[in-house]
mmJSON file of the N, C-alpha and C atoms, coordinates in Angstrom:
{"data_MODEL":{"atom_site":{
"group_PDB":["ATOM","ATOM","ATOM","ATOM","ATOM","ATOM","ATOM","ATOM","ATOM","ATOM","ATOM","ATOM","ATOM","ATOM","ATOM","ATOM","ATOM","ATOM","ATOM","ATOM","ATOM","ATOM","ATOM","ATOM","ATOM","ATOM","ATOM","ATOM","ATOM","ATOM","ATOM","ATOM","ATOM","ATOM","ATOM","ATOM","ATOM","ATOM","ATOM","ATOM","ATOM","ATOM","ATOM","ATOM","ATOM","ATOM","ATOM","ATOM","ATOM","ATOM","ATOM","ATOM","ATOM","ATOM","ATOM","ATOM","ATOM","ATOM","ATOM","ATOM","ATOM","ATOM","ATOM","ATOM","ATOM","ATOM","ATOM","ATOM","ATOM","ATOM","ATOM","ATOM","ATOM","ATOM","ATOM","ATOM","ATOM","ATOM","ATOM","ATOM","ATOM","ATOM","ATOM","ATOM","ATOM","ATOM","ATOM","ATOM","ATOM","ATOM","ATOM","ATOM","ATOM","ATOM","ATOM","ATOM","ATOM","ATOM","ATOM","ATOM","ATOM","ATOM","ATOM","ATOM","ATOM","ATOM","ATOM","ATOM","ATOM","ATOM","ATOM","ATOM","ATOM","ATOM","ATOM","ATOM","ATOM","ATOM","ATOM","ATOM","ATOM","ATOM","ATOM","ATOM","ATOM","ATOM","ATOM","ATOM","ATOM","ATOM","ATOM","ATOM","ATOM","ATOM","ATOM","ATOM","ATOM","ATOM","ATOM","ATOM","ATOM","ATOM","ATOM","ATOM","ATOM","ATOM","ATOM","ATOM","ATOM","ATOM","ATOM","ATOM","ATOM","ATOM","ATOM","ATOM","ATOM","ATOM","ATOM","ATOM","ATOM","ATOM","ATOM","ATOM","ATOM","ATOM","ATOM","ATOM","ATOM","ATOM","ATOM","ATOM","ATOM","ATOM","ATOM","ATOM","ATOM","ATOM","ATOM","ATOM","ATOM","ATOM","ATOM","ATOM","ATOM","ATOM","ATOM","ATOM","ATOM","ATOM","ATOM","ATOM","ATOM","ATOM","ATOM","ATOM","ATOM","ATOM","ATOM","ATOM","ATOM","ATOM","ATOM","ATOM","ATOM","ATOM","ATOM","ATOM","ATOM","ATOM","ATOM","ATOM","ATOM","ATOM","ATOM","ATOM","ATOM","ATOM","ATOM","ATOM","ATOM","ATOM","ATOM","ATOM","ATOM","ATOM","ATOM","ATOM"],
"id":[1,2,3,4,5,6,7,8,9,10,11,12,13,14,15,16,17,18,19,20,21,22,23,24,25,26,27,28,29,30,31,32,33,34,35,36,37,38,39,40,41,42,43,44,45,46,47,48,49,50,51,52,53,54,55,56,57,58,59,60,61,62,63,64,65,66,67,68,69,70,71,72,73,74,75,76,77,78,79,80,81,82,83,84,85,86,87,88,89,90,91,92,93,94,95,96,97,98,99,100,101,102,103,104,105,106,107,108,109,110,111,112,113,114,115,116,117,118,119,120,121,122,123,124,125,126,127,128,129,130,131,132,133,134,135,136,137,138,139,140,141,142,143,144,145,146,147,148,149,150,151,152,153,154,155,156,157,158,159,160,161,162,163,164,165,166,167,168,169,170,171,172,173,174,175,176,177,178,179,180,181,182,183,184,185,186,187,188,189,190,191,192,193,194,195,196,197,198,199,200,201,202,203,204,205,206,207,208,209,210,211,212,213,214,215,216,217,218,219,220,221,222,223,224,225,226,227,228],
"type_symbol":["N","C","C","N","C","C","N","C","C","N","C","C","N","C","C","N","C","C","N","C","C","N","C","C","N","C","C","N","C","C","N","C","C","N","C","C","N","C","C","N","C","C","N","C","C","N","C","C","N","C","C","N","C","C","N","C","C","N","C","C","N","C","C","N","C","C","N","C","C","N","C","C","N","C","C","N","C","C","N","C","C","N","C","C","N","C","C","N","C","C","N","C","C","N","C","C","N","C","C","N","C","C","N","C","C","N","C","C","N","C","C","N","C","C","N","C","C","N","C","C","N","C","C","N","C","C","N","C","C","N","C","C","N","C","C","N","C","C","N","C","C","N","C","C","N","C","C","N","C","C","N","C","C","N","C","C","N","C","C","N","C","C","N","C","C","N","C","C","N","C","C","N","C","C","N","C","C","N","C","C","N","C","C","N","C","C","N","C","C","N","C","C","N","C","C","N","C","C","N","C","C","N","C","C","N","C","C","N","C","C","N","C","C","N","C","C","N","C","C","N","C","C","N","C","C","N","C","C"],
"label_atom_id":["N","CA","C","N","CA","C","N","CA","C","N","CA","C","N","CA","C","N","CA","C","N","CA","C","N","CA","C","N","CA","C","N","CA","C","N","CA","C","N","CA","C","N","CA","C","N","CA","C","N","CA","C","N","CA","C","N","CA","C","N","CA","C","N","CA","C","N","CA","C","N","CA","C","N","CA","C","N","CA","C","N","CA","C","N","CA","C","N","CA","C","N","CA","C","N","CA","C","N","CA","C","N","CA","C","N","CA","C","N","CA","C","N","CA","C","N","CA","C","N","CA","C","N","CA","C","N","CA","C","N","CA","C","N","CA","C","N","CA","C","N","CA","C","N","CA","C","N","CA","C","N","CA","C","N","CA","C","N","CA","C","N","CA","C","N","CA","C","N","CA","C","N","CA","C","N","CA","C","N","CA","C","N","CA","C","N","CA","C","N","CA","C","N","CA","C","N","CA","C","N","CA","C","N","CA","C","N","CA","C","N","CA","C","N","CA","C","N","CA","C","N","CA","C","N","CA","C","N","CA","C","N","CA","C","N","CA","C","N","CA","C","N","CA","C","N","CA","C","N","CA","C","N","CA","C","N","CA","C","N","CA","C","N","CA","C"],
"label_alt_id":[null,null,null,null,null,null,null,null,null,null,null,null,null,null,null,null,null,null,null,null,null,null,null,null,null,null,null,null,null,null,null,null,null,null,null,null,null,null,null,null,null,null,null,null,null,null,null,null,null,null,null,null,null,null,null,null,null,null,null,null,null,null,null,null,null,null,null,null,null,null,null,null,null,null,null,null,null,null,null,null,null,null,null,null,null,null,null,null,null,null,null,null,null,null,null,null,null,null,null,null,null,null,null,null,null,null,null,null,null,null,null,null,null,null,null,null,null,null,null,null,null,null,null,null,null,null,null,null,null,null,null,null,null,null,null,null,null,null,null,null,null,null,null,null,null,null,null,null,null,null,null,null,null,null,null,null,null,null,null,null,null,null,null,null,null,null,null,null,null,null,null,null,null,null,null,null,null,null,null,null,null,null,null,null,null,null,null,null,null,null,null,null,null,null,null,null,null,null,null,null,null,null,null,null,null,null,null,null,null,null,null,null,null,null,null,null,null,null,null,null,null,null,null,null,null,null,null,null],
"label_comp_id":["MET","MET","MET","GLU","GLU","GLU","ASN","ASN","ASN","ILE","ILE","ILE","THR","THR","THR","ASN","ASN","ASN","GLU","GLU","GLU","LYS","LYS","LYS","GLN","GLN","GLN","LEU","LEU","LEU","LEU","LEU","LEU","ALA","ALA","ALA","VAL","VAL","VAL","SER","SER","SER","ARG","ARG","ARG","ALA","ALA","ALA","ALA","ALA","ALA","LYS","LYS","LYS","VAL","VAL","VAL","LEU","LEU","LEU","HIS","HIS","HIS","LEU","LEU","LEU","GLY","GLY","GLY","LYS","LYS","LYS","ASP","ASP","ASP","THR","THR","THR","MET","MET","MET","TYR","TYR","TYR","LYS","LYS","LYS","LEU","LEU","LEU","ILE","ILE","ILE","GLU","GLU","GLU","GLU","GLU","GLU","GLY","GLY","GLY","LYS","LYS","LYS","ILE","ILE","ILE","GLY","GLY","GLY","TYR","TYR","TYR","ILE","ILE","ILE","ALA","ALA","ALA","ILE","ILE","ILE","GLY","GLY","GLY","LYS","LYS","LYS","ARG","ARG","ARG","LYS","LYS","LYS","LYS","LYS","LYS","ILE","ILE","ILE","PRO","PRO","PRO","THR","THR","THR","SER","SER","SER","GLU","GLU","GLU","LEU","LEU","LEU","ASP","ASP","ASP","GLY","GLY","GLY","PHE","PHE","PHE","LYS","LYS","LYS","GLU","GLU","GLU","ARG","ARG","ARG","ASN","ASN","ASN","LEU","LEU","LEU","THR","THR","THR","PHE","PHE","PHE","GLU","GLU","GLU","LYS","LYS","LYS","LEU","LEU","LEU","SER","SER","SER","PRO","PRO","PRO","HIS","HIS","HIS","LEU","LEU","LEU","GLN","GLN","GLN","ILE","ILE","ILE","SER","SER","SER","LEU","LEU","LEU","GLN","GLN","GLN","GLU","GLU","GLU","ARG","ARG","ARG"],
"label_asym_id":["A","A","A","A","A","A","A","A","A","A","A","A","A","A","A","A","A","A","A","A","A","A","A","A","A","A","A","A","A","A","A","A","A","A","A","A","A","A","A","A","A","A","A","A","A","A","A","A","A","A","A","A","A","A","A","A","A","A","A","A","A","A","A","A","A","A","A","A","A","A","A","A","A","A","A","A","A","A","A","A","A","A","A","A","A","A","A","A","A","A","A","A","A","A","A","A","A","A","A","A","A","A","A","A","A","A","A","A","A","A","A","A","A","A","A","A","A","A","A","A","A","A","A","A","A","A","A","A","A","A","A","A","A","A","A","A","A","A","A","A","A","A","A","A","A","A","A","A","A","A","A","A","A","A","A","A","A","A","A","A","A","A","A","A","A","A","A","A","A","A","A","A","A","A","A","A","A","A","A","A","A","A","A","A","A","A","A","A","A","A","A","A","A","A","A","A","A","A","A","A","A","A","A","A","A","A","A","A","A","A","A","A","A","A","A","A","A","A","A","A","A","A","A","A","A","A","A","A"],
"label_entity_id":["1","1","1","1","1","1","1","1","1","1","1","1","1","1","1","1","1","1","1","1","1","1","1","1","1","1","1","1","1","1","1","1","1","1","1","1","1","1","1","1","1","1","1","1","1","1","1","1","1","1","1","1","1","1","1","1","1","1","1","1","1","1","1","1","1","1","1","1","1","1","1","1","1","1","1","1","1","1","1","1","1","1","1","1","1","1","1","1","1","1","1","1","1","1","1","1","1","1","1","1","1","1","1","1","1","1","1","1","1","1","1","1","1","1","1","1","1","1","1","1","1","1","1","1","1","1","1","1","1","1","1","1","1","1","1","1","1","1","1","1","1","1","1","1","1","1","1","1","1","1","1","1","1","1","1","1","1","1","1","1","1","1","1","1","1","1","1","1","1","1","1","1","1","1","1","1","1","1","1","1","1","1","1","1","1","1","1","1","1","1","1","1","1","1","1","1","1","1","1","1","1","1","1","1","1","1","1","1","1","1","1","1","1","1","1","1","1","1","1","1","1","1","1","1","1","1","1","1"],
"label_seq_id":[1,1,1,2,2,2,3,3,3,4,4,4,5,5,5,6,6,6,7,7,7,8,8,8,9,9,9,10,10,10,11,11,11,12,12,12,13,13,13,14,14,14,15,15,15,16,16,16,17,17,17,18,18,18,19,19,19,20,20,20,21,21,21,22,22,22,23,23,23,24,24,24,25,25,25,26,26,26,27,27,27,28,28,28,29,29,29,30,30,30,31,31,31,32,32,32,33,33,33,34,34,34,35,35,35,36,36,36,37,37,37,38,38,38,39,39,39,40,40,40,41,41,41,42,42,42,43,43,43,44,44,44,45,45,45,46,46,46,47,47,47,48,48,48,49,49,49,50,50,50,51,51,51,52,52,52,53,53,53,54,54,54,55,55,55,56,56,56,57,57,57,58,58,58,59,59,59,60,60,60,61,61,61,62,62,62,63,63,63,64,64,64,65,65,65,66,66,66,67,67,67,68,68,68,69,69,69,70,70,70,71,71,71,72,72,72,73,73,73,74,74,74,75,75,75,76,76,76],
"pdbx_PDB_ins_code":[null,null,null,null,null,null,null,null,null,null,null,null,null,null,null,null,null,null,null,null,null,null,null,null,null,null,null,null,null,null,null,null,null,null,null,null,null,null,null,null,null,null,null,null,null,null,null,null,null,null,null,null,null,null,null,null,null,null,null,null,null,null,null,null,null,null,null,null,null,null,null,null,null,null,null,null,null,null,null,null,null,null,null,null,null,null,null,null,null,null,null,null,null,null,null,null,null,null,null,null,null,null,null,null,null,null,null,null,null,null,null,null,null,null,null,null,null,null,null,null,null,null,null,null,null,null,null,null,null,null,null,null,null,null,null,null,null,null,null,null,null,null,null,null,null,null,null,null,null,null,null,null,null,null,null,null,null,null,null,null,null,null,null,null,null,null,null,null,null,null,null,null,null,null,null,null,null,null,null,null,null,null,null,null,null,null,null,null,null,null,null,null,null,null,null,null,null,null,null,null,null,null,null,null,null,null,null,null,null,null,null,null,null,null,null,null,null,null,null,null,null,null,null,null,null,null,null,null],
"Cartn_x":[0.802,0.006,0.886,0.315,1.032,1.203,2.358,2.639,1.975,1.26,0.576,1.315,1.616,2.32,1.388,1.959,1.131,0.463,0.701,0.044,-1.45,-2.15,-3.61,-4.04,-4.106,-4.51,-5.929,-6.576,-7.864,-7.712,-8.256,-8.159,-9.544,-9.588,-10.819,-11.092,-12.331,-12.725,-11.922,-11.757,-11.024,-9.568,-8.944,-7.557,-7.428,-8.394,-8.41,-8.552,-9.398,-9.576,-8.265,-7.503,-6.218,-5.265,-5.234,-4.302,-4.577,-5.839,-6.18,-6.256,-5.966,-6.021,-7.415,-8.394,-9.813,-10.396,-11.515,-12.271,-13.063,-13.443,-14.189,-15.553,-16.198,-17.498,-17.356,-16.302,-16.038,-15.825,-15.111,-14.859,-16.162,-17.013,-18.299,-19.173,-19.048,-19.834,-19.317,-17.992,-17.439,-17.877,-17.969,-18.43,-19.891,-20.698,-22.149,-22.38,-21.523,-21.676,-21.127,-20.529,-19.971,-18.612,-17.941,-16.653,-15.514,-15.74,-14.758,-15.473,-14.936,-15.528,-15.074,-15.815,-15.486,-15.891,-15.39,-15.777,-16.501,-17.711,-18.45,-18.058,-17.653,-17.344,-18.215,-19.326,-20.288,-20.868,-20.869,-21.369,-20.278,-19.06,-17.969,-17.687,-17.106,-16.689,-15.176,-14.55,-13.1,-12.75,-11.772,-11.381,-10.083,-10.102,-8.825,-7.891,-6.601,-5.651,-5.627,-5.911,-5.958,-7.085,-8.139,-9.259,-8.826,-8.019,-7.519,-6.552,-5.718,-4.819,-5.637,-6.656,-7.532,-8.281,-8.733,-9.387,-8.496,-7.237,-6.271,-6.018,-5.848,-5.599,-6.786,-7.995,-9.195,-9.423,-8.952,-9.21,-7.993,-6.958,-5.793,-6.117,-5.821,-6.135,-4.855,-4.819,-3.711,-4.294,-3.803,-4.235,-3.042,-3.266,-2.21,-2.123,-0.893,-0.708,-0.965,-1.528,-1.689,-0.326,-0.197,1.084,1.683,0.846,1.345,2.045,1.436,2.024,3.258,3.276,4.473,5.669,5.487,6.553,7.106,6.223,6.693,7.419,7.043,7.749,9.085,9.225,10.494,11.504,11.043,11.914,12.587,12.083,12.635,13.868],
"Cartn_y":[-1.174,0.015,1.243,2.267,3.523,4.138,4.71,5.349,6.709,6.987,8.261,9.058,10.334,11.172,11.623,12.192,12.67,14.009,14.559,15.797,15.582,16.65,16.599,16.939,15.908,16.098,15.572,16.126,15.656,15.078,13.893,13.201,13.042,13.086,12.748,11.276,10.885,9.482,8.57,8.935,8.082,7.902,8.972,8.913,8.065,8.254,7.464,5.976,5.672,4.289,3.69,4.475,3.998,3.744,4.633,4.471,3.127,2.753,1.503,0.312,0.561,-0.497,-1.077,-0.163,-0.553,0.122,-0.373,0.278,1.453,2.386,3.534,3.121,2.123,1.634,1.08,0.356,-0.166,0.96,1.97,3.119,3.813,4.033,4.653,3.781,2.461,1.556,1.703,1.753,1.909,3.252,4.286,5.591,5.433,4.858,4.707,3.887,2.896,2.042,2.709,3.892,4.584,4.058,3.275,2.713,3.66,4.597,5.623,6.971,7.889,9.209,10.116,11.173,12.124,13.522,14.469,15.859,16.278,16.797,17.235,18.663,18.866,20.192,20.377,21.115,21.181,19.8,19.38,18.046,16.975,17.389,16.457,15.924,14.732,14.099,14.037,14.503,14.464,13.606,12.739,11.812,12.286,12.575,12.924,11.714,11.972,10.836,10.17,10.947,10.305,9.306,9.481,8.533,7.219,7.326,6.131,5.351,6.095,5.437,4.756,5.41,4.811,3.594,3.645,2.505,1.305,1.524,0.427,-0.156,0.686,0.201,-0.57,-0.066,-0.735,-2.067,-2.26,-3.472,-4.41,-4.111,-4.939,-6.231,-7.343,-8.616,-9.472,-10.277,-11.207,-12.593,-13.475,-14.868,-15.755,-16.733,-17.692,-18.601,-18.816,-19.679,-21.128,-21.886,-23.31,-23.978,-25.052,-25.741,-26.127,-26.525,-26.924,-25.756,-24.581,-23.426,-22.934,-23.034,-22.655,-23.5,-24.759,-25.655,-25.271,-25.028,-24.713,-23.384,-22.448,-21.178,-21.325,-22.202,-22.418,-23.098,-23.881,-24.587,-23.694,-22.469,-21.559,-20.895],
"Cartn_z":[0.017,-0.001,-0.006,-0.563,-0.628,0.773,1.004,2.26,2.323,3.367,3.516,4.557,4.206,5.178,6.256,7.3,8.418,8.093,6.903,6.543,6.514,6.826,6.777,5.389,4.528,3.164,2.953,1.944,1.528,0.142,-0.034,-1.33,-1.956,-3.271,-3.994,-3.753,-3.864,-3.637,-4.536,-5.832,-6.714,-6.302,-5.808,-5.358,-4.07,-3.164,-1.915,-2.232,-3.222,-3.632,-4.151,-4.925,-5.44,-4.312,-3.315,-2.204,-1.495,-1.35,-0.671,-1.648,-2.901,-3.922,-4.031,-4.055,-4.208,-5.399,-5.848,-6.908,-6.346,-7.199,-6.762,-6.193,-6.803,-6.281,-4.856,-4.618,-3.274,-2.263,-2.69,-1.806,-1.444,-2.441,-2.198,-1.243,-1.394,-0.516,0.92,1.104,2.463,3.056,2.26,2.735,3.144,2.293,2.554,3.807,4.062,5.261,6.504,6.366,7.529,7.975,7.102,7.502,7.189,6.289,5.966,5.983,6.788,6.913,5.791,5.587,4.522,4.918,4.147,4.326,3.04,3.194,2.017,1.684,0.446,-0.058,-1.29,-1.113,-2.188,-2.414,-3.641,-3.995,-3.918,-3.651,-3.636,-2.254,-2.224,-0.977,-1.011,0.078,0.191,1.371,1.253,2.261,2.907,4.211,4.889,4.906,4.679,4.697,6.053,7.121,8.453,8.551,7.783,7.785,7.097,6.072,5.427,6.36,7.074,8.043,9.096,9.622,10.631,10.129,8.893,8.282,8.208,7.793,7.717,9.094,10.099,11.445,12.008,11.804,12.296,11.629,10.416,9.655,9.558,10.335,10.357,11.117,10.489,11.148,11.229,12.24,12.443,12.537,11.758,11.773,12.019,12.85,13.1,11.867,11.404,10.244,10.669,9.723,10.01,10.097,10.863,11.02,9.678,8.706,7.389,6.716,6.758,6.139,6.9,8.232,8.982,8.598,8.416,8.048,6.668,5.724,4.347,4.342,5.187,5.244,5.878,6.879,7.542,6.614,5.668,4.767,3.751,3.589,2.604,3.062],
"occupancy":[1.0,1.0,1.0,1.0,1.0,1.0,1.0,1.0,1.0,1.0,1.0,1.0,1.0,1.0,1.0,1.0,1.0,1.0,1.0,1.0,1.0,1.0,1.0,1.0,1.0,1.0,1.0,1.0,1.0,1.0,1.0,1.0,1.0,1.0,1.0,1.0,1.0,1.0,1.0,1.0,1.0,1.0,1.0,1.0,1.0,1.0,1.0,1.0,1.0,1.0,1.0,1.0,1.0,1.0,1.0,1.0,1.0,1.0,1.0,1.0,1.0,1.0,1.0,1.0,1.0,1.0,1.0,1.0,1.0,1.0,1.0,1.0,1.0,1.0,1.0,1.0,1.0,1.0,1.0,1.0,1.0,1.0,1.0,1.0,1.0,1.0,1.0,1.0,1.0,1.0,1.0,1.0,1.0,1.0,1.0,1.0,1.0,1.0,1.0,1.0,1.0,1.0,1.0,1.0,1.0,1.0,1.0,1.0,1.0,1.0,1.0,1.0,1.0,1.0,1.0,1.0,1.0,1.0,1.0,1.0,1.0,1.0,1.0,1.0,1.0,1.0,1.0,1.0,1.0,1.0,1.0,1.0,1.0,1.0,1.0,1.0,1.0,1.0,1.0,1.0,1.0,1.0,1.0,1.0,1.0,1.0,1.0,1.0,1.0,1.0,1.0,1.0,1.0,1.0,1.0,1.0,1.0,1.0,1.0,1.0,1.0,1.0,1.0,1.0,1.0,1.0,1.0,1.0,1.0,1.0,1.0,1.0,1.0,1.0,1.0,1.0,1.0,1.0,1.0,1.0,1.0,1.0,1.0,1.0,1.0,1.0,1.0,1.0,1.0,1.0,1.0,1.0,1.0,1.0,1.0,1.0,1.0,1.0,1.0,1.0,1.0,1.0,1.0,1.0,1.0,1.0,1.0,1.0,1.0,1.0,1.0,1.0,1.0,1.0,1.0,1.0,1.0,1.0,1.0,1.0,1.0,1.0,1.0,1.0,1.0,1.0,1.0,1.0],
"B_iso_or_equiv":[0.0,0.0,0.0,0.0,0.0,0.0,0.0,0.0,0.0,0.0,0.0,0.0,0.0,0.0,0.0,0.0,0.0,0.0,0.0,0.0,0.0,0.0,0.0,0.0,0.0,0.0,0.0,0.0,0.0,0.0,0.0,0.0,0.0,0.0,0.0,0.0,0.0,0.0,0.0,0.0,0.0,0.0,0.0,0.0,0.0,0.0,0.0,0.0,0.0,0.0,0.0,0.0,0.0,0.0,0.0,0.0,0.0,0.0,0.0,0.0,0.0,0.0,0.0,0.0,0.0,0.0,0.0,0.0,0.0,0.0,0.0,0.0,0.0,0.0,0.0,0.0,0.0,0.0,0.0,0.0,0.0,0.0,0.0,0.0,0.0,0.0,0.0,0.0,0.0,0.0,0.0,0.0,0.0,0.0,0.0,0.0,0.0,0.0,0.0,0.0,0.0,0.0,0.0,0.0,0.0,0.0,0.0,0.0,0.0,0.0,0.0,0.0,0.0,0.0,0.0,0.0,0.0,0.0,0.0,0.0,0.0,0.0,0.0,0.0,0.0,0.0,0.0,0.0,0.0,0.0,0.0,0.0,0.0,0.0,0.0,0.0,0.0,0.0,0.0,0.0,0.0,0.0,0.0,0.0,0.0,0.0,0.0,0.0,0.0,0.0,0.0,0.0,0.0,0.0,0.0,0.0,0.0,0.0,0.0,0.0,0.0,0.0,0.0,0.0,0.0,0.0,0.0,0.0,0.0,0.0,0.0,0.0,0.0,0.0,0.0,0.0,0.0,0.0,0.0,0.0,0.0,0.0,0.0,0.0,0.0,0.0,0.0,0.0,0.0,0.0,0.0,0.0,0.0,0.0,0.0,0.0,0.0,0.0,0.0,0.0,0.0,0.0,0.0,0.0,0.0,0.0,0.0,0.0,0.0,0.0,0.0,0.0,0.0,0.0,0.0,0.0,0.0,0.0,0.0,0.0,0.0,0.0,0.0,0.0,0.0,0.0,0.0,0.0],
"pdbx_formal_charge":[null,null,null,null,null,null,null,null,null,null,null,null,null,null,null,null,null,null,null,null,null,null,null,null,null,null,null,null,null,null,null,null,null,null,null,null,null,null,null,null,null,null,null,null,null,null,null,null,null,null,null,null,null,null,null,null,null,null,null,null,null,null,null,null,null,null,null,null,null,null,null,null,null,null,null,null,null,null,null,null,null,null,null,null,null,null,null,null,null,null,null,null,null,null,null,null,null,null,null,null,null,null,null,null,null,null,null,null,null,null,null,null,null,null,null,null,null,null,null,null,null,null,null,null,null,null,null,null,null,null,null,null,null,null,null,null,null,null,null,null,null,null,null,null,null,null,null,null,null,null,null,null,null,null,null,null,null,null,null,null,null,null,null,null,null,null,null,null,null,null,null,null,null,null,null,null,null,null,null,null,null,null,null,null,null,null,null,null,null,null,null,null,null,null,null,null,null,null,null,null,null,null,null,null,null,null,null,null,null,null,null,null,null,null,null,null,null,null,null,null,null,null,null,null,null,null,null,null],
"auth_seq_id":[1,1,1,2,2,2,3,3,3,4,4,4,5,5,5,6,6,6,7,7,7,8,8,8,9,9,9,10,10,10,11,11,11,12,12,12,13,13,13,14,14,14,15,15,15,16,16,16,17,17,17,18,18,18,19,19,19,20,20,20,21,21,21,22,22,22,23,23,23,24,24,24,25,25,25,26,26,26,27,27,27,28,28,28,29,29,29,30,30,30,31,31,31,32,32,32,33,33,33,34,34,34,35,35,35,36,36,36,37,37,37,38,38,38,39,39,39,40,40,40,41,41,41,42,42,42,43,43,43,44,44,44,45,45,45,46,46,46,47,47,47,48,48,48,49,49,49,50,50,50,51,51,51,52,52,52,53,53,53,54,54,54,55,55,55,56,56,56,57,57,57,58,58,58,59,59,59,60,60,60,61,61,61,62,62,62,63,63,63,64,64,64,65,65,65,66,66,66,67,67,67,68,68,68,69,69,69,70,70,70,71,71,71,72,72,72,73,73,73,74,74,74,75,75,75,76,76,76],
"auth_comp_id":["MET","MET","MET","GLU","GLU","GLU","ASN","ASN","ASN","ILE","ILE","ILE","THR","THR","THR","ASN","ASN","ASN","GLU","GLU","GLU","LYS","LYS","LYS","GLN","GLN","GLN","LEU","LEU","LEU","LEU","LEU","LEU","ALA","ALA","ALA","VAL","VAL","VAL","SER","SER","SER","ARG","ARG","ARG","ALA","ALA","ALA","ALA","ALA","ALA","LYS","LYS","LYS","VAL","VAL","VAL","LEU","LEU","LEU","HIS","HIS","HIS","LEU","LEU","LEU","GLY","GLY","GLY","LYS","LYS","LYS","ASP","ASP","ASP","THR","THR","THR","MET","MET","MET","TYR","TYR","TYR","LYS","LYS","LYS","LEU","LEU","LEU","ILE","ILE","ILE","GLU","GLU","GLU","GLU","GLU","GLU","GLY","GLY","GLY","LYS","LYS","LYS","ILE","ILE","ILE","GLY","GLY","GLY","TYR","TYR","TYR","ILE","ILE","ILE","ALA","ALA","ALA","ILE","ILE","ILE","GLY","GLY","GLY","LYS","LYS","LYS","ARG","ARG","ARG","LYS","LYS","LYS","LYS","LYS","LYS","ILE","ILE","ILE","PRO","PRO","PRO","THR","THR","THR","SER","SER","SER","GLU","GLU","GLU","LEU","LEU","LEU","ASP","ASP","ASP","GLY","GLY","GLY","PHE","PHE","PHE","LYS","LYS","LYS","GLU","GLU","GLU","ARG","ARG","ARG","ASN","ASN","ASN","LEU","LEU","LEU","THR","THR","THR","PHE","PHE","PHE","GLU","GLU","GLU","LYS","LYS","LYS","LEU","LEU","LEU","SER","SER","SER","PRO","PRO","PRO","HIS","HIS","HIS","LEU","LEU","LEU","GLN","GLN","GLN","ILE","ILE","ILE","SER","SER","SER","LEU","LEU","LEU","GLN","GLN","GLN","GLU","GLU","GLU","ARG","ARG","ARG"],
"auth_asym_id":["A","A","A","A","A","A","A","A","A","A","A","A","A","A","A","A","A","A","A","A","A","A","A","A","A","A","A","A","A","A","A","A","A","A","A","A","A","A","A","A","A","A","A","A","A","A","A","A","A","A","A","A","A","A","A","A","A","A","A","A","A","A","A","A","A","A","A","A","A","A","A","A","A","A","A","A","A","A","A","A","A","A","A","A","A","A","A","A","A","A","A","A","A","A","A","A","A","A","A","A","A","A","A","A","A","A","A","A","A","A","A","A","A","A","A","A","A","A","A","A","A","A","A","A","A","A","A","A","A","A","A","A","A","A","A","A","A","A","A","A","A","A","A","A","A","A","A","A","A","A","A","A","A","A","A","A","A","A","A","A","A","A","A","A","A","A","A","A","A","A","A","A","A","A","A","A","A","A","A","A","A","A","A","A","A","A","A","A","A","A","A","A","A","A","A","A","A","A","A","A","A","A","A","A","A","A","A","A","A","A","A","A","A","A","A","A","A","A","A","A","A","A","A","A","A","A","A","A"],
"auth_atom_id":["N","CA","C","N","CA","C","N","CA","C","N","CA","C","N","CA","C","N","CA","C","N","CA","C","N","CA","C","N","CA","C","N","CA","C","N","CA","C","N","CA","C","N","CA","C","N","CA","C","N","CA","C","N","CA","C","N","CA","C","N","CA","C","N","CA","C","N","CA","C","N","CA","C","N","CA","C","N","CA","C","N","CA","C","N","CA","C","N","CA","C","N","CA","C","N","CA","C","N","CA","C","N","CA","C","N","CA","C","N","CA","C","N","CA","C","N","CA","C","N","CA","C","N","CA","C","N","CA","C","N","CA","C","N","CA","C","N","CA","C","N","CA","C","N","CA","C","N","CA","C","N","CA","C","N","CA","C","N","CA","C","N","CA","C","N","CA","C","N","CA","C","N","CA","C","N","CA","C","N","CA","C","N","CA","C","N","CA","C","N","CA","C","N","CA","C","N","CA","C","N","CA","C","N","CA","C","N","CA","C","N","CA","C","N","CA","C","N","CA","C","N","CA","C","N","CA","C","N","CA","C","N","CA","C","N","CA","C","N","CA","C","N","CA","C","N","CA","C","N","CA","C","N","CA","C","N","CA","C","N","CA","C","N","CA","C"],
"pdbx_PDB_model_num":[1,1,1,1,1,1,1,1,1,1,1,1,1,1,1,1,1,1,1,1,1,1,1,1,1,1,1,1,1,1,1,1,1,1,1,1,1,1,1,1,1,1,1,1,1,1,1,1,1,1,1,1,1,1,1,1,1,1,1,1,1,1,1,1,1,1,1,1,1,1,1,1,1,1,1,1,1,1,1,1,1,1,1,1,1,1,1,1,1,1,1,1,1,1,1,1,1,1,1,1,1,1,1,1,1,1,1,1,1,1,1,1,1,1,1,1,1,1,1,1,1,1,1,1,1,1,1,1,1,1,1,1,1,1,1,1,1,1,1,1,1,1,1,1,1,1,1,1,1,1,1,1,1,1,1,1,1,1,1,1,1,1,1,1,1,1,1,1,1,1,1,1,1,1,1,1,1,1,1,1,1,1,1,1,1,1,1,1,1,1,1,1,1,1,1,1,1,1,1,1,1,1,1,1,1,1,1,1,1,1,1,1,1,1,1,1,1,1,1,1,1,1,1,1,1,1,1,1]
}}}
């Protein structure tokens, strides 16, 4: 994923979607579901970069690897 600086930037929905490697339709769905916040400027929606960082952190998952996969990784 693209590295986002700590600057308080506002991104267009299409640009925010690219940062997260998502399609624009998926980004609009996440906005509609309240999973990504936005700032309305006229008819446009702008996504703060801090919102993208928060979304990534909230959706970070850790799964324990199956023993079979652990063994194959150790062999490399």
